[in-house]
Phi, psi and omega in degrees: 000133177297159182292140182292138176241136180243123182254128181253115182247111173283136184306164181284183185293146175231165172303328184281321179295328175294320187275344178089014181278133179296116193245092169266272184272353177297117187266088184250147172285164180290155170282174176298320176293322176304315174296318180292326179287330181293326179289345177285350181279344187305300179293331174295307185285338184294335182292348188246138180268105185272129163277334173217151180224132190229140178220147165300151178288342189293139189296327184299323177285308182304311178303309180303318179291322172303311181291336176280354174092020179235018185285333176295335180259358190285141179248142178287125171234109183300336187283348176277000176303149172298161181308138172278118180268354172057241184295337181276002187296135174082002186261152169274164181298328173303299180305319175297313186291339170296319181275325192217075172324131173088353189302132178226122181308311183292346171257321191253345190056200180225136177301132179081359184234222180253149171260173184304325186287331182283327173283331174311308188295317178294319183294324181301325187290322179291318181298328178295314184295317186291321182289350175275351185276139178261097180137185182275155182227147177244128174239139178240120189205217194236163186294312184284325183285335180284327179295321172292323174302316183292323182287313173297331174297332177254026176054041173258155177301154174316319180302332179294355172293348177295336175283346180249092180288149178208115187277167168296162180051054181227154174241141178234153179231120172259150176200217188221144168250098185059041181092352182262131173302131184221163167268112179274317177214149183216135177066033186277122184285147184270356176288348180302139176303333181204120180261118174273108179290357185253355177229155180296148181231150182291143163271150173266160177288145180274146181277166180294329169298309190282344173296317184040000000 
């Protein structure tokens, strides 16, 4: 059997991703542009035979999964929910820094919400389930939870997610190098006309808004 690949699909654009507001449990839809970009996933993901497909229960992730053509097979996984930002939900980084100068999500967490270790525990549970699957897996979820996922996949602490920038409507691929968990691709835009899954692809840089 081929080496397992795990496809992380960050949902498409929303009004709050455009404005830079922290969107955790607030259940908002994709923008029309977000829907358009999500449809670009259809020919990309159709090339892969997935054994299991999991999605966050939030509509922006579920809608991306549906538009990518995998909604009928998707299983809801509540551990893929975005970071619970607590008191900082809906605020921009600038607004948060006005209240808490020097604040860093991956170090400090959120009052009334989750800290990095909380999110790390959720992610570890998903990783355990994914690694038990015989075959390729697709996950549809959110930027900050996926940044923690990338870090934990390669045995780094959850806080190391601060080093992994991730835009909306992007595809990441995790796999193994000689049995060692590895990152094959990161932050690849799905807007590319054709993504060759067997060759390297350039990543785009993150915008200031999307970095949050």
